C-alpha positions in Angstrom: 17.8 15.6 7.3 17.9 17.5 4.0 16.5 16.7 0.7 14.4 13.6 0.4 16.8 11.2 2.0 14.5 10.8 5.0 11.7 9.5 2.8 11.4 5.7 2.7 10.7 4.4 -0.8 8.6 6.0 -3.5 11.6 6.7 -5.7 9.6 6.8 -9.0 6.9 9.1 -7.5 9.5 11.5 -6.1 11.5 11.6 -9.4 8.4 12.4 -11.4 7.3 15.2 -9.0 10.7 16.7 -8.6 11.2 16.7 -12.4 8.0 18.7 -12.7 9.4 21.1 -10.1 12.7 21.5 -12.1 10.7 22.1 -15.3 8.3 24.5 -13.5 5.5 22.3 -14.7 3.6 21.2 -11.6 0.0 20.4 -12.2 -2.5 22.7 -10.4 -4.1 19.8 -8.4 -2.8 16.4 -7.4 -4.6 13.5 -5.7 -2.1 11.5 -3.6 -3.8 8.2 -3.1 -2.5 5.2 -1.1 -2.7 3.4 2.2 -2.6 5.3 5.5 0.9 5.8 7.0 2.7 5.4 3.6 4.2 8.9 3.6 1.8 10.9 1.4 1.7 14.0 3.7 5.4 14.0 4.1 6.0 13.9 0.4 3.4 16.7 -0.1 5.3 18.9 2.4 8.7 18.0 0.8 7.2 19.0 -2.6 6.2 22.3 -1.1 9.7 22.7 0.1 11.3 21.7 -3.2 9.1 24.2 -5.1 10.1 27.0 -2.8 13.6 26.1 -1.6 16.0 29.1 -1.4 19.2 27.1 -1.9 20.7 27.3 -5.5 22.6 24.0 -5.0 21.5 20.4 -4.6 20.0 18.7 -2.7 16.5 20.1 -3.2 14.9 20.7 -0.9 17.9 21.7 1.2 16.0 21.4 4.5 18.1 24.2 6.0 17.0 27.5 4.4 14.4 29.8 6.1 11.6 28.6 3.8 12.3 24.9 4.2 12.5 25.2 8.0 9.2 27.2 8.1 7.4 24.6 6.1 8.8 21.8 8.2 7.7 23.6 11.3 4.2 24.1 9.9 4.2 27.8 10.1 4.8 29.0 6.5 1.9 31.3 5.5 1.9 30.0 1.9 1.5 26.3 2.8 -2.0 25.8 4.0 -3.0 22.5 5.7 -6.7 21.7 5.7 -7.6 19.0 8.1 -10.6 18.1 10.3 -11.3 20.5 13.1 -10.2 19.1 16.5 -12.8 18.2 19.1 -15.5 17.1 16.7 -17.2 13.7 17.4 -17.0 13.1 13.6 -13.8 14.3 12.0 -14.8 16.5 9.0 -13.5 19.4 7.0 -16.3 21.9 7.0 -17.7 24.2 4.4 -16.6 27.1 6.6 -13.0 25.9 6.5 -13.1 25.6 2.7 -14.5 29.1 2.3 -11.9 30.5 4.7 -9.2 28.9 2.7 -10.6 30.3 -0.6 -10.7 33.7 1.0 -7.1 33.5 2.1 -5.8 32.1 -1.1 -7.4 35.0 -3.0 -4.8 37.3 -1.5 -1.3 37.6 -3.0 1.3 35.1 -1.8 3.4 36.2 1.2 6.8 35.0 0.1 6.7 31.7 -1.7 7.1 31.2 -5.4 4.2 28.7 -5.2 1.5 28.4 -2.6 0.4 24.9 -1.6 -3.0 23.9 -0.1 -2.8 20.4 1.3 -6.1 18.7 2.1 -5.6 15.7 4.5 -7.6 13.5 4.5 -9.7 14.5 1.5 -12.3 11.9 2.5 -13.1 14.2 5.5 -14.8 16.6 3.2 -18.6 16.0 3.1 -20.3 16.6 -0.3 -21.2 20.2 0.6 -17.5 21.0 1.4 -16.2 19.2 -1.6 -18.6 21.1 -3.9 -17.5 24.4 -2.3 -14.0 23.5 -3.3 -14.7 22.6 -6.9 -14.4 25.9 -8.8 -11.2 26.9 -6.9 -9.8 23.4 -7.5 -10.4 23.7 -11.2 -9.2 27.3 -11.5 -6.9 28.1 -8.5 -5.4 31.5 -8.0 -2.2 32.2 -9.8 0.8 30.4 -8.3 -1.4 28.2 -6.1 -1.5 24.4 -6.2 -3.5 21.8 -4.4 -2.5 18.4 -3.0 -5.5 16.2 -1.9 -4.4 13.2 0.2 -6.7 10.2 0.3 -6.6 6.5 1.3 -9.4 5.7 -1.1 -9.9 8.0 -4.0 -13.1 6.1 -4.9 -14.7 7.6 -1.9 -14.3 11.2 -3.2 -16.8 12.9 -5.5 -16.1 12.1 -9.1 -16.0 15.8 -9.9 -13.2 16.3 -7.4 -11.2 13.3 -8.7 -11.6 14.5 -12.3 -10.0 17.8 -11.5 -6.8 16.2 -10.1 -3.8 14.4 -11.5 -3.6 11.1 -9.7 -0.4 10.0 -8.0 -0.6 6.5 -6.5 1.5 5.3 -3.6 2.1 1.6 -3.1 2.9 -0.1 0.2 6.6 -1.0 0.7 7.9 -4.5 1.1 8.0 -5.8 4.7 11.8 -6.4 4.9 12.4 -2.7 3.9 10.0 -1.4 6.6 11.5 -3.8 9.2 15.0 -2.7 8.4 14.0 0.9 8.7 12.4 0.3 12.1 15.5 -1.6 13.3 17.7 1.3 12.2 15.6 3.5 14.4 16.1 1.2 17.3 12.5 0.1 17.4 11.5 -3.2 18.9 9.3 -5.9 17.3 10.4 -4.6 13.9 9.3 -7.5 11.8 6.0 -8.0 13.5 5.2 -4.3 13.2 6.3 -4.2 9.6 4.0 -7.1 8.8 1.0 -5.8 10.6 1.4 -2.4 9.0 1.2 -4.1 5.6 4.3 -2.1 4.4 3.2 1.3 5.7 6.1 2.9 7.7 3.9 5.5 9.5 1.5 2.9 10.7 4.4 0.5 11.7 6.0 3.3 13.7 2.7 3.9 15.6 2.3 0.3 16.7 3.4 -0.3 20.3 3.7 -3.5 22.3 0.4 -2.6 23.9 -1.3 -2.1 20.5 0.2 -5.3 19.2 -1.3 -7.2 22.1 -4.7 -5.4 21.6 -4.7 -6.4 17.9 -3.8 -10.0 18.7 -6.6 -10.2 21.4 -9.2 -8.7 19.0 -8.0 -10.9 16.1 -8.5 -14.0 18.3 -12.0 -12.9 19.4 -13.0 -12.2 15.8 -12.1 -15.7 14.6 -13.7 -17.4 17.6 -16.9 -15.4 17.0 -17.2 -15.8 13.3 -15.9 -19.4 13.2 -18.9 -20.8 15.1 -21.4 -20.0 12.4 -23.9 -18.6 15.0 -25.2 -15.0 15.3 -25.2 -14.6 19.1 -21.3 -14.7 19.5 -21.1 -12.2 16.5 -23.5 -9.7 18.0 -21.9 -10.1 21.5 -18.5 -9.2 20.0 -20.1 -6.3 18.0 -21.5 -4.9 21.3 -18.1 -5.1 22.9 -16.3 -3.4 20.0 -18.9 -0.6 19.8 -19.3 0.1 23.5 -19.1 3.7 24.6 -19.3 6.9 22.5 -18.0 7.2 19.0 -14.5 8.4 20.0 -14.2 5.2 22.1 -15.3 2.7 19.5 -14.1 4.3 16.3 -10.4 3.1 16.9 -11.6 -0.4 17.7 -13.7 -0.5 14.5 -10.8 0.7 12.5 -8.6 -2.1 14.1 -11.3 -4.7 13.2 -11.2 -3.6 9.6 -7.4 -3.7 9.5 -7.5 -7.3 10.8 -10.1 -8.3 8.1 -8.1 -6.5 5.4 -5.0 -8.4 6.4 -6.9 -11.7 6.2 -8.3 -10.9 2.8 -4.8 -9.8 1.6 -3.2 -13.0 2.9 -5.9 -15.1 1.2 -5.1 -13.4 -2.1 -1.4 -13.7 -1.7 -1.6 -17.4 -0.8 -4.1 -18.3 -3.5 -2.2 -16.4 -6.2 1.1 -17.9 -5.3 2.7 -14.4 -5.1 6.2 -14.4 -3.7 5.2 -12.1 -0.8 5.1 -12.8 2.9 1.8 -13.3 4.5 1.0 -11.1 7.5 -0.6 -13.8 9.7 0.0 -17.5 10.3 0.6 -19.4 7.0 -1.9 -22.1 8.2 -4.6 -19.4 8.6 -3.7 -17.8 5.2 -4.1 -21.2 3.5 -7.4 -21.9 5.1 -8.7 -18.4 4.3 -7.6 -18.7 0.7 -9.6 -22.0 0.4 -12.7 -20.2 1.7 -12.4 -16.8 0.0 -10.6 -17.2 -3.3 -11.6 -15.8 -5.7 -15.1 -14.4 -5.3 -15.1 -14.2 -1.5 -12.1 -11.9 -1.7 -14.1 -9.6 -4.0 -17.1 -9.7 -1.8 -15.2 -9.0 1.4 -13.2 -6.2 -0.2 -16.6 -4.7 -1.2 -17.9 -5.2 2.3 -14.9 -3.3 3.7 -15.4 -0.4 1.3 -19.1 -0.3 2.1 -18.3 -0.2 5.9 -15.8 2.6 5.5 -18.2 4.6 3.3 -21.0 4.1 5.9 -18.8 5.2 8.7 -17.8 8.3 6.8 -21.6 9.1 6.5 -21.8 8.8 10.4 -23.6 5.4 10.4 -24.0 3.7 13.7 -21.0 1.5 14.6 -23.1 -1.4 15.6 -24.9 -1.4 12.3 -21.6 -1.4 10.4 -19.9 -4.0 12.6 -22.8 -6.4 12.7 -23.0 -6.4 8.9 -19.3 -6.8 8.4 -18.9 -9.7 10.9 -21.9 -11.5 9.5 -20.5 -11.2 6.0 -17.1 -12.5 7.2 -18.7 -15.4 9.0 -20.7 -16.3 5.9 -17.7 -16.2 3.6 -15.3 -18.1 5.9 -17.6 -20.8 7.2 -16.0 -22.8 10.0 -12.3 -22.4 9.0 
């Protein structure tokens, strides 16, 4: 599809960025921040297309010219995607990758009016790699711009964040995502839209099997933490973190998503916001009674700490033990 009609939502963000393209006034570095699966990388690529589209007529980008097609296919030499090297136990963007990118962007552009370097996810840069990027990020080569993509901008070095113009992406409402899934012929549209918390990419990745796995883990979590005893918690933690890091990392991420959904539902219920809860209303009401307001803050902080620890290669058991004990303490026997 041409133009931006295949992008779901984010109309204000798109209008702002596209107006900067029309005025030839793009900032040299953007930080796209928002939940995973919300469309940040897609919009970064569409922005690269819009800035370099060969068509003189709307829509922009046309999606059909040689440049638009090359960017969409991922083989345009002036659109550089920096992402973790495959095959590593811990997904990171290395110092060597940053230095190689700097070397390549020091050459003249091949064909594009504006070169784009897209870093996704920016959280995958350890401090040494981020520091290696700083000078180039502040003073990029002529005609080169950066888009850093992050779920949590707070996890990046302050020196990186300060050199970027922030662009924040919000989750979409559940009915919009459900309608989009239904239009694509996807099953379980409403359940997937709810569990994705309004993130189309995440909703699309959910399968019947993953929905069942999520429900099974959710039930185990509430059984373990609801007893107010440590043994069931540590037993569940051992189960979640069994195997090597590639095995347990997806299960730990799923655990954090389940807890995030609970904290979000507690906030929605307690605040009276006219937004659908993601889980059972009965559970949302009971969680609100246990967590609102200070428990919500403490659990949100615990989740941030858990993610930060995992990014620093902490042991899964250590992280999950602490997170589940905190959840049990906050919830009590709900």
